[in-house]
C-alpha atoms as an extended CHARMM CRD file, in Angstrom:
* protein
*
       241  EXT
         1         1  UNK       CA             19.0120000000      336.9100000000       84.9190000000  PROA      1               0.0000000000
         2         2  UNK       CA             16.7270000000      337.9400000000       82.0740000000  PROA      2               0.0000000000
         3         3  UNK       CA             13.7350000000      337.3690000000       84.3270000000  PROA      3               0.0000000000
         4         4  UNK       CA             15.3050000000      339.5620000000       87.0170000000  PROA      4               0.0000000000
         5         5  UNK       CA             16.6600000000      342.3840000000       84.8630000000  PROA      5               0.0000000000
         6         6  UNK       CA             13.4550000000      343.8440000000       83.4450000000  PROA      6               0.0000000000
         7         7  UNK       CA             13.7310000000      347.3950000000       82.0350000000  PROA      7               0.0000000000
         8         8  UNK       CA             12.2720000000      348.7180000000       85.2950000000  PROA      8               0.0000000000
         9         9  UNK       CA             14.7430000000      346.7240000000       87.3770000000  PROA      9               0.0000000000
        10        10  UNK       CA             17.6660000000      347.8260000000       85.2170000000  PROA      10              0.0000000000
        11        11  UNK       CA             16.6530000000      351.4470000000       85.7420000000  PROA      11              0.0000000000
        12        12  UNK       CA             16.5480000000      350.9690000000       89.5140000000  PROA      12              0.0000000000
        13        13  UNK       CA             19.8040000000      349.0090000000       89.4610000000  PROA      13              0.0000000000
        14        14  UNK       CA             21.6850000000      351.7720000000       87.6380000000  PROA      14              0.0000000000
        15        15  UNK       CA             20.1330000000      354.4210000000       89.8760000000  PROA      15              0.0000000000
        16        16  UNK       CA             21.4080000000      352.5330000000       92.9370000000  PROA      16              0.0000000000
        17        17  UNK       CA             24.8400000000      352.1580000000       91.3040000000  PROA      17              0.0000000000
        18        18  UNK       CA             25.1050000000      355.8970000000       90.8360000000  PROA      18              0.0000000000
        19        19  UNK       CA             24.0080000000      356.5620000000       94.4200000000  PROA      19              0.0000000000
        20        20  UNK       CA             26.8070000000      354.2030000000       95.5380000000  PROA      20              0.0000000000
        21        21  UNK       CA             29.3980000000      356.1380000000       93.5230000000  PROA      21              0.0000000000
        22        22  UNK       CA             29.5940000000      353.9920000000       90.3860000000  PROA      22              0.0000000000
        23        23  UNK       CA             29.5230000000      356.5270000000       87.5790000000  PROA      23              0.0000000000
        24        24  UNK       CA             29.7660000000      354.5140000000       84.3350000000  PROA      24              0.0000000000
        25        25  UNK       CA             27.8450000000      351.6120000000       82.8120000000  PROA      25              0.0000000000
        26        26  UNK       CA             28.9490000000      349.5130000000       79.8280000000  PROA      26              0.0000000000
        27        27  UNK       CA             26.1070000000      348.1720000000       77.7020000000  PROA      27              0.0000000000
        28        28  UNK       CA             25.7230000000      346.2560000000       74.4400000000  PROA      28              0.0000000000
        29        29  UNK       CA             22.0250000000      346.4550000000       73.5210000000  PROA      29              0.0000000000
        30        30  UNK       CA             21.1600000000      350.0010000000       72.4130000000  PROA      30              0.0000000000
        31        31  UNK       CA             17.6600000000      348.9920000000       71.3710000000  PROA      31              0.0000000000
        32        32  UNK       CA             16.9710000000      347.7640000000       74.9080000000  PROA      32              0.0000000000
        33        33  UNK       CA             18.8090000000      350.4360000000       76.8660000000  PROA      33              0.0000000000
        34        34  UNK       CA             17.7970000000      353.6680000000       75.1190000000  PROA      34              0.0000000000
        35        35  UNK       CA             14.5260000000      353.9650000000       77.0440000000  PROA      35              0.0000000000
        36        36  UNK       CA             16.2350000000      353.0450000000       80.3240000000  PROA      36              0.0000000000
        37        37  UNK       CA             18.7810000000      355.8150000000       79.8310000000  PROA      37              0.0000000000
        38        38  UNK       CA             16.0610000000      358.3610000000       79.0430000000  PROA      38              0.0000000000
        39        39  UNK       CA             14.2750000000      357.4980000000       82.2780000000  PROA      39              0.0000000000
        40        40  UNK       CA             17.4910000000      357.8290000000       84.2590000000  PROA      40              0.0000000000
        41        41  UNK       CA             18.2890000000      361.2200000000       82.7550000000  PROA      41              0.0000000000
        42        42  UNK       CA             14.7550000000      362.3840000000       83.4770000000  PROA      42              0.0000000000
        43        43  UNK       CA             15.5040000000      361.6090000000       87.1380000000  PROA      43              0.0000000000
        44        44  UNK       CA             18.6130000000      363.7430000000       86.9670000000  PROA      44              0.0000000000
        45        45  UNK       CA             21.1460000000      360.9540000000       86.5580000000  PROA      45              0.0000000000
        46        46  UNK       CA             24.6650000000      361.9060000000       85.4620000000  PROA      46              0.0000000000
        47        47  UNK       CA             25.6430000000      358.2920000000       84.7610000000  PROA      47              0.0000000000
        48        48  UNK       CA             27.9860000000      357.8860000000       81.7750000000  PROA      48              0.0000000000
        49        49  UNK       CA             27.5300000000      355.0880000000       79.2640000000  PROA      49              0.0000000000
        50        50  UNK       CA             29.9670000000      353.1000000000       77.1160000000  PROA      50              0.0000000000
        51        51  UNK       CA             28.5380000000      351.0640000000       74.2430000000  PROA      51              0.0000000000
        52        52  UNK       CA             30.1100000000      347.7580000000       73.2220000000  PROA      52              0.0000000000
        53        53  UNK       CA             29.4250000000      347.4090000000       69.4930000000  PROA      53              0.0000000000
        54        54  UNK       CA             30.1820000000      344.4700000000       67.1910000000  PROA      54              0.0000000000
        55        55  UNK       CA             30.2680000000      346.5040000000       63.9780000000  PROA      55              0.0000000000
        56        56  UNK       CA             28.9340000000      345.0040000000       60.7790000000  PROA      56              0.0000000000
        57        57  UNK       CA             25.8680000000      345.8880000000       58.6840000000  PROA      57              0.0000000000
        58        58  UNK       CA             23.5040000000      343.7950000000       60.8250000000  PROA      58              0.0000000000
        59        59  UNK       CA             24.1690000000      346.0120000000       63.8660000000  PROA      59              0.0000000000
        60        60  UNK       CA             22.4800000000      349.2980000000       64.7160000000  PROA      60              0.0000000000
        61        61  UNK       CA             24.5400000000      352.0190000000       63.0630000000  PROA      61              0.0000000000
        62        62  UNK       CA             27.0450000000      353.9620000000       65.1230000000  PROA      62              0.0000000000
        63        63  UNK       CA             25.2500000000      357.2290000000       64.3610000000  PROA      63              0.0000000000
        64        64  UNK       CA             21.9570000000      355.7510000000       65.5510000000  PROA      64              0.0000000000
        65        65  UNK       CA             23.5710000000      354.4720000000       68.7520000000  PROA      65              0.0000000000
        66        66  UNK       CA             24.8980000000      357.9630000000       69.4660000000  PROA      66              0.0000000000
        67        67  UNK       CA             21.5120000000      359.5180000000       68.7670000000  PROA      67              0.0000000000
        68        68  UNK       CA             19.5470000000      357.0460000000       70.8730000000  PROA      68              0.0000000000
        69        69  UNK       CA             21.8500000000      356.5190000000       73.8640000000  PROA      69              0.0000000000
        70        70  UNK       CA             24.3360000000      359.4480000000       73.9550000000  PROA      70              0.0000000000
        71        71  UNK       CA             27.3130000000      357.3450000000       75.0580000000  PROA      71              0.0000000000
        72        72  UNK       CA             30.6440000000      358.8770000000       76.0180000000  PROA      72              0.0000000000
        73        73  UNK       CA             32.4060000000      356.1210000000       74.0570000000  PROA      73              0.0000000000
        74        74  UNK       CA             31.7840000000      353.2240000000       71.6910000000  PROA      74              0.0000000000
        75        75  UNK       CA             34.1360000000      350.2340000000       71.8670000000  PROA      75              0.0000000000
        76        76  UNK       CA             34.6190000000      347.4660000000       69.3210000000  PROA      76              0.0000000000
        77        77  UNK       CA             33.4430000000      344.1110000000       70.7050000000  PROA      77              0.0000000000
        78        78  UNK       CA             36.2910000000      341.9570000000       72.0320000000  PROA      78              0.0000000000
        79        79  UNK       CA             35.2590000000      338.6180000000       70.5970000000  PROA      79              0.0000000000
        80        80  UNK       CA             34.8130000000      340.1490000000       67.1590000000  PROA      80              0.0000000000
        81        81  UNK       CA             38.1450000000      341.9530000000       67.4950000000  PROA      81              0.0000000000
        82        82  UNK       CA             39.9220000000      338.6770000000       68.2450000000  PROA      82              0.0000000000
        83        83  UNK       CA             38.2950000000      336.9720000000       65.2640000000  PROA      83              0.0000000000
        84        84  UNK       CA             38.9800000000      339.7420000000       62.7460000000  PROA      84              0.0000000000
        85        85  UNK       CA             42.6220000000      340.0910000000       63.7780000000  PROA      85              0.0000000000
        86        86  UNK       CA             43.0460000000      336.3180000000       63.4880000000  PROA      86              0.0000000000
        87        87  UNK       CA             41.5800000000      336.4810000000       59.9700000000  PROA      87              0.0000000000
        88        88  UNK       CA             43.9200000000      339.2830000000       58.9250000000  PROA      88              0.0000000000
        89        89  UNK       CA             41.0690000000      341.8140000000       58.8660000000  PROA      89              0.0000000000
        90        90  UNK       CA             42.2850000000      344.2530000000       61.4960000000  PROA      90              0.0000000000
        91        91  UNK       CA             41.6140000000      347.1090000000       59.0750000000  PROA      91              0.0000000000
        92        92  UNK       CA             37.8790000000      346.5840000000       59.6610000000  PROA      92              0.0000000000
        93        93  UNK       CA             38.4060000000      347.3580000000       63.3380000000  PROA      93              0.0000000000
        94        94  UNK       CA             40.5530000000      350.3740000000       62.4290000000  PROA      94              0.0000000000
        95        95  UNK       CA             37.7940000000      351.6570000000       60.1530000000  PROA      95              0.0000000000
        96        96  UNK       CA             35.3090000000      351.1670000000       62.9950000000  PROA      96              0.0000000000
        97        97  UNK       CA             37.4320000000      353.3410000000       65.2830000000  PROA      97              0.0000000000
        98        98  UNK       CA             37.4990000000      356.0790000000       62.6510000000  PROA      98              0.0000000000
        99        99  UNK       CA             33.7230000000      355.8710000000       62.2130000000  PROA      99              0.0000000000
       100       100  UNK       CA             33.1760000000      356.2630000000       65.9570000000  PROA      100             0.0000000000
       101       101  UNK       CA             35.3630000000      359.3610000000       66.0070000000  PROA      101             0.0000000000
       102       102  UNK       CA             33.4580000000      360.7200000000       63.0240000000  PROA      102             0.0000000000
       103       103  UNK       CA             30.2740000000      360.3090000000       65.0820000000  PROA      103             0.0000000000
       104       104  UNK       CA             31.7490000000      362.5790000000       67.7400000000  PROA      104             0.0000000000
       105       105  UNK       CA             32.4350000000      360.2170000000       70.6610000000  PROA      105             0.0000000000
       106       106  UNK       CA             35.4560000000      358.4660000000       72.1390000000  PROA      106             0.0000000000
       107       107  UNK       CA             36.5240000000      355.2810000000       70.3430000000  PROA      107             0.0000000000
       108       108  UNK       CA             37.9070000000      352.1320000000       71.9050000000  PROA      108             0.0000000000
       109       109  UNK       CA             38.9110000000      348.5540000000       71.1290000000  PROA      109             0.0000000000
       110       110  UNK       CA             38.1280000000      345.5640000000       73.3260000000  PROA      110             0.0000000000
       111       111  UNK       CA             39.9860000000      342.2530000000       73.1240000000  PROA      111             0.0000000000
       112       112  UNK       CA             40.5680000000      339.0040000000       74.9950000000  PROA      112             0.0000000000
       113       113  UNK       CA             43.8270000000      338.3510000000       73.1620000000  PROA      113             0.0000000000
       114       114  UNK       CA             46.5460000000      340.6920000000       74.4860000000  PROA      114             0.0000000000
       115       115  UNK       CA             48.3420000000      340.5140000000       71.1320000000  PROA      115             0.0000000000
       116       116  UNK       CA             45.4550000000      342.4590000000       69.5610000000  PROA      116             0.0000000000
       117       117  UNK       CA             45.8600000000      345.3020000000       72.0510000000  PROA      117             0.0000000000
       118       118  UNK       CA             49.6170000000      345.3080000000       71.4950000000  PROA      118             0.0000000000
       119       119  UNK       CA             49.2180000000      345.4740000000       67.7150000000  PROA      119             0.0000000000
       120       120  UNK       CA             46.8350000000      348.4330000000       67.9320000000  PROA      120             0.0000000000
       121       121  UNK       CA             49.2700000000      350.2750000000       70.1970000000  PROA      121             0.0000000000
       122       122  UNK       CA             52.3240000000      349.3970000000       68.1060000000  PROA      122             0.0000000000
       123       123  UNK       CA             50.6210000000      350.6140000000       64.9380000000  PROA      123             0.0000000000
       124       124  UNK       CA             49.6770000000      353.8940000000       66.5920000000  PROA      124             0.0000000000
       125       125  UNK       CA             45.9300000000      353.8360000000       66.0780000000  PROA      125             0.0000000000
       126       126  UNK       CA             44.0620000000      356.8800000000       67.3750000000  PROA      126             0.0000000000
       127       127  UNK       CA             42.2890000000      354.9130000000       70.0870000000  PROA      127             0.0000000000
       128       128  UNK       CA             41.0270000000      356.6450000000       73.2310000000  PROA      128             0.0000000000
       129       129  UNK       CA             40.7020000000      353.5800000000       75.4620000000  PROA      129             0.0000000000
       130       130  UNK       CA             40.9560000000      349.8080000000       75.5570000000  PROA      130             0.0000000000
       131       131  UNK       CA             38.8120000000      347.1640000000       77.1890000000  PROA      131             0.0000000000
       132       132  UNK       CA             41.1660000000      344.3890000000       78.2380000000  PROA      132             0.0000000000
       133       133  UNK       CA             39.9120000000      340.9620000000       79.2890000000  PROA      133             0.0000000000
       134       134  UNK       CA             41.8340000000      339.2880000000       82.1010000000  PROA      134             0.0000000000
       135       135  UNK       CA             41.2210000000      335.9020000000       80.4460000000  PROA      135             0.0000000000
       136       136  UNK       CA             41.8840000000      334.9100000000       76.8450000000  PROA      136             0.0000000000
       137       137  UNK       CA             38.7180000000      332.8710000000       76.3320000000  PROA      137             0.0000000000
       138       138  UNK       CA             38.6670000000      332.9780000000       72.5250000000  PROA      138             0.0000000000
       139       139  UNK       CA             41.6570000000      330.7180000000       71.8480000000  PROA      139             0.0000000000
       140       140  UNK       CA             41.4520000000      328.4550000000       68.8220000000  PROA      140             0.0000000000
       141       141  UNK       CA             41.7080000000      324.6730000000       69.2830000000  PROA      141             0.0000000000
       142       142  UNK       CA             45.2640000000      324.9010000000       67.9710000000  PROA      142             0.0000000000
       143       143  UNK       CA             46.1760000000      327.5150000000       70.5800000000  PROA      143             0.0000000000
       144       144  UNK       CA             44.5330000000      325.4460000000       73.2870000000  PROA      144             0.0000000000
       145       145  UNK       CA             46.8260000000      322.4950000000       72.5410000000  PROA      145             0.0000000000
       146       146  UNK       CA             49.8440000000      324.6480000000       73.3940000000  PROA      146             0.0000000000
       147       147  UNK       CA             48.5190000000      325.6120000000       76.8330000000  PROA      147             0.0000000000
       148       148  UNK       CA             49.2960000000      323.8250000000       80.1200000000  PROA      148             0.0000000000
       149       149  UNK       CA             46.7230000000      321.3800000000       81.3600000000  PROA      149             0.0000000000
       150       150  UNK       CA             46.0580000000      323.3050000000       84.5970000000  PROA      150             0.0000000000
       151       151  UNK       CA             43.3010000000      325.8890000000       84.3270000000  PROA      151             0.0000000000
       152       152  UNK       CA             41.7290000000      328.1400000000       86.9180000000  PROA      152             0.0000000000
       153       153  UNK       CA             38.3850000000      326.5580000000       86.1110000000  PROA      153             0.0000000000
       154       154  UNK       CA             36.6770000000      325.3260000000       82.9610000000  PROA      154             0.0000000000
       155       155  UNK       CA             32.9370000000      325.8540000000       82.7280000000  PROA      155             0.0000000000
       156       156  UNK       CA             32.0080000000      326.6490000000       79.1490000000  PROA      156             0.0000000000
       157       157  UNK       CA             35.3190000000      328.4580000000       78.5770000000  PROA      157             0.0000000000
       158       158  UNK       CA             38.7940000000      327.6140000000       79.8860000000  PROA      158             0.0000000000
       159       159  UNK       CA             40.1660000000      330.2460000000       82.2740000000  PROA      159             0.0000000000
       160       160  UNK       CA             43.9280000000      329.8220000000       82.5390000000  PROA      160             0.0000000000
       161       161  UNK       CA             45.5980000000      331.0830000000       85.7150000000  PROA      161             0.0000000000
       162       162  UNK       CA             48.4200000000      332.6600000000       83.7080000000  PROA      162             0.0000000000
       163       163  UNK       CA             46.1280000000      334.7950000000       81.5450000000  PROA      163             0.0000000000
       164       164  UNK       CA             45.6900000000      337.8560000000       83.7940000000  PROA      164             0.0000000000
       165       165  UNK       CA             49.4070000000      338.5790000000       83.9740000000  PROA      165             0.0000000000
       166       166  UNK       CA             49.7620000000      338.1540000000       80.2060000000  PROA      166             0.0000000000
       167       167  UNK       CA             47.1830000000      340.8750000000       79.6310000000  PROA      167             0.0000000000
       168       168  UNK       CA             48.5610000000      343.0430000000       82.4370000000  PROA      168             0.0000000000
       169       169  UNK       CA             51.9770000000      343.1640000000       80.7290000000  PROA      169             0.0000000000
       170       170  UNK       CA             50.3510000000      344.7950000000       77.7140000000  PROA      170             0.0000000000
       171       171  UNK       CA             48.0770000000      347.0620000000       79.7690000000  PROA      171             0.0000000000
       172       172  UNK       CA             51.0660000000      348.5080000000       81.5820000000  PROA      172             0.0000000000
       173       173  UNK       CA             52.8110000000      349.2870000000       78.2890000000  PROA      173             0.0000000000
       174       174  UNK       CA             50.0210000000      351.1840000000       76.5020000000  PROA      174             0.0000000000
       175       175  UNK       CA             49.3940000000      354.8680000000       77.1630000000  PROA      175             0.0000000000
       176       176  UNK       CA             45.6090000000      354.7670000000       76.8630000000  PROA      176             0.0000000000
       177       177  UNK       CA             43.3030000000      354.0540000000       79.8000000000  PROA      177             0.0000000000
       178       178  UNK       CA             42.3400000000      350.3880000000       80.0060000000  PROA      178             0.0000000000
       179       179  UNK       CA             39.1560000000      348.9650000000       81.4900000000  PROA      179             0.0000000000
       180       180  UNK       CA             39.9070000000      345.4870000000       82.7910000000  PROA      180             0.0000000000
       181       181  UNK       CA             36.9980000000      343.1010000000       82.5310000000  PROA      181             0.0000000000
       182       182  UNK       CA             36.2610000000      339.5550000000       83.6790000000  PROA      182             0.0000000000
       183       183  UNK       CA             38.4890000000      340.2200000000       86.6890000000  PROA      183             0.0000000000
       184       184  UNK       CA             36.2660000000      337.7070000000       88.5190000000  PROA      184             0.0000000000
       185       185  UNK       CA             36.6050000000      335.1560000000       85.6840000000  PROA      185             0.0000000000
       186       186  UNK       CA             32.9580000000      335.6370000000       84.7350000000  PROA      186             0.0000000000
       187       187  UNK       CA             31.7900000000      334.6060000000       88.1980000000  PROA      187             0.0000000000
       188       188  UNK       CA             34.2750000000      331.7670000000       88.6160000000  PROA      188             0.0000000000
       189       189  UNK       CA             36.2530000000      333.6610000000       91.2730000000  PROA      189             0.0000000000
       190       190  UNK       CA             33.2200000000      334.4510000000       93.4100000000  PROA      190             0.0000000000
       191       191  UNK       CA             33.4010000000      331.4710000000       95.7740000000  PROA      191             0.0000000000
       192       192  UNK       CA             33.2730000000      333.7570000000       98.8220000000  PROA      192             0.0000000000
       193       193  UNK       CA             33.9670000000      337.3340000000       99.8830000000  PROA      193             0.0000000000
       194       194  UNK       CA             37.6650000000      336.6170000000      100.3020000000  PROA      194             0.0000000000
       195       195  UNK       CA             38.1000000000      335.4310000000       96.7100000000  PROA      195             0.0000000000
       196       196  UNK       CA             36.2160000000      338.4750000000       95.4150000000  PROA      196             0.0000000000
       197       197  UNK       CA             38.3580000000      340.8000000000       97.5160000000  PROA      197             0.0000000000
       198       198  UNK       CA             41.5510000000      339.1450000000       96.2640000000  PROA      198             0.0000000000
       199       199  UNK       CA             40.4300000000      339.5320000000       92.6420000000  PROA      199             0.0000000000
       200       200  UNK       CA             39.7720000000      343.2630000000       93.0860000000  PROA      200             0.0000000000
       201       201  UNK       CA             43.0490000000      343.7080000000       94.9470000000  PROA      201             0.0000000000
       202       202  UNK       CA             45.0020000000      341.9150000000       92.2140000000  PROA      202             0.0000000000
       203       203  UNK       CA             43.3710000000      343.9820000000       89.4640000000  PROA      203             0.0000000000
       204       204  UNK       CA             44.0610000000      347.3630000000       91.0190000000  PROA      204             0.0000000000
       205       205  UNK       CA             47.5840000000      346.4500000000       92.1040000000  PROA      205             0.0000000000
       206       206  UNK       CA             48.4840000000      345.6880000000       88.4900000000  PROA      206             0.0000000000
       207       207  UNK       CA             46.4700000000      348.2270000000       86.4910000000  PROA      207             0.0000000000
       208       208  UNK       CA             47.7210000000      351.7600000000       85.8100000000  PROA      208             0.0000000000
       209       209  UNK       CA             46.4030000000      354.7000000000       87.8890000000  PROA      209             0.0000000000
       210       210  UNK       CA             44.3830000000      355.8270000000       84.8470000000  PROA      210             0.0000000000
       211       211  UNK       CA             42.7170000000      352.4270000000       84.4090000000  PROA      211             0.0000000000
       212       212  UNK       CA             39.5120000000      350.9790000000       85.8170000000  PROA      212             0.0000000000
       213       213  UNK       CA             37.4690000000      347.7850000000       85.9350000000  PROA      213             0.0000000000
       214       214  UNK       CA             34.1720000000      346.5690000000       84.5240000000  PROA      214             0.0000000000
       215       215  UNK       CA             32.3550000000      344.1000000000       86.7710000000  PROA      215             0.0000000000
       216       216  UNK       CA             29.0860000000      342.3770000000       86.0000000000  PROA      216             0.0000000000
       217       217  UNK       CA             26.5230000000      342.2120000000       88.7890000000  PROA      217             0.0000000000
       218       218  UNK       CA             23.4940000000      340.1470000000       89.7560000000  PROA      218             0.0000000000
       219       219  UNK       CA             22.4790000000      341.7310000000       93.0770000000  PROA      219             0.0000000000
       220       220  UNK       CA             19.4390000000      339.5720000000       93.6530000000  PROA      220             0.0000000000
       221       221  UNK       CA             20.6940000000      337.8920000000       96.8180000000  PROA      221             0.0000000000
       222       222  UNK       CA             23.1370000000      340.3450000000       98.3730000000  PROA      222             0.0000000000
       223       223  UNK       CA             24.4270000000      343.8840000000       97.9750000000  PROA      223             0.0000000000
       224       224  UNK       CA             26.9470000000      343.4580000000       95.1710000000  PROA      224             0.0000000000
       225       225  UNK       CA             26.6200000000      347.1560000000       94.3280000000  PROA      225             0.0000000000
       226       226  UNK       CA             27.7870000000      348.2680000000       97.7430000000  PROA      226             0.0000000000
       227       227  UNK       CA             30.4770000000      345.5840000000       97.9460000000  PROA      227             0.0000000000
       228       228  UNK       CA             31.9910000000      346.4160000000       94.5580000000  PROA      228             0.0000000000
       229       229  UNK       CA             31.9530000000      350.1500000000       95.2590000000  PROA      229             0.0000000000
       230       230  UNK       CA             33.6550000000      349.5820000000       98.6200000000  PROA      230             0.0000000000
       231       231  UNK       CA             36.3190000000      347.2760000000       97.1670000000  PROA      231             0.0000000000
       232       232  UNK       CA             37.0660000000      349.7830000000       94.4200000000  PROA      232             0.0000000000
       233       233  UNK       CA             37.5080000000      352.5610000000       96.9520000000  PROA      233             0.0000000000
       234       234  UNK       CA             39.6620000000      350.3020000000       99.0940000000  PROA      234             0.0000000000
       235       235  UNK       CA             42.0190000000      349.0930000000       96.3910000000  PROA      235             0.0000000000
       236       236  UNK       CA             41.5100000000      351.4720000000       93.4560000000  PROA      236             0.0000000000
       237       237  UNK       CA             42.0980000000      354.8250000000       95.1320000000  PROA      237             0.0000000000
       238       238  UNK       CA             45.6210000000      356.1130000000       94.3830000000  PROA      238             0.0000000000
       239       239  UNK       CA             47.7330000000      356.6940000000       97.4670000000  PROA      239             0.0000000000
       240       240  UNK       CA             47.3370000000      360.2160000000       98.7430000000  PROA      240             0.0000000000
       241       241  UNK       CA             44.0700000000      360.8130000000       96.8860000000  PROA      241             0.0000000000
């Protein structure tokens, strides 16, 4: 994938996405993407960008990210969110949200553990959006022991079949827009077109009308851009729209 997605190819990929009706891209490498975004805007692109940011002093500062990439939102990285909440350091994530707002853009929190999203909502944080993983892939070994033995598939991470509904229950309760990600189980539900269609259908049937999905693509061998745009129109368009 790194060989395929050169800066030039990324630029063309995002340009094709926008032409197909996909209007937002989530990225996590500001130092790589800043030049790509400048080239797209020079072409007249109106694509919006959401930055996934891990926080911490070793990361590019939030102010620098805003200056270099002009995102509409910056969201705290899900894996880091899960870890900090587990360690009793949720205040660090809360401080991150405040810093993003201070920088003048929308602030969000991503998580794989639905309990993290629920805690943020219950505590009334001023969060503009959530990124909600359909699979809780950051379980501790202790948590894993409590799970059933049947998994959707286990390649690197265990993907439990019950996970999507657990996250959906929380998504439906929070007021903020949620962007569901890993709806295809990080490629593990891409056996054929039918399985992909069923994953999109499931996601949009259970998400709120104000929600959306984030789907990774590797369109080297077939038109994933066109397929994903079509499936979103088919299942994600509210009735009567």
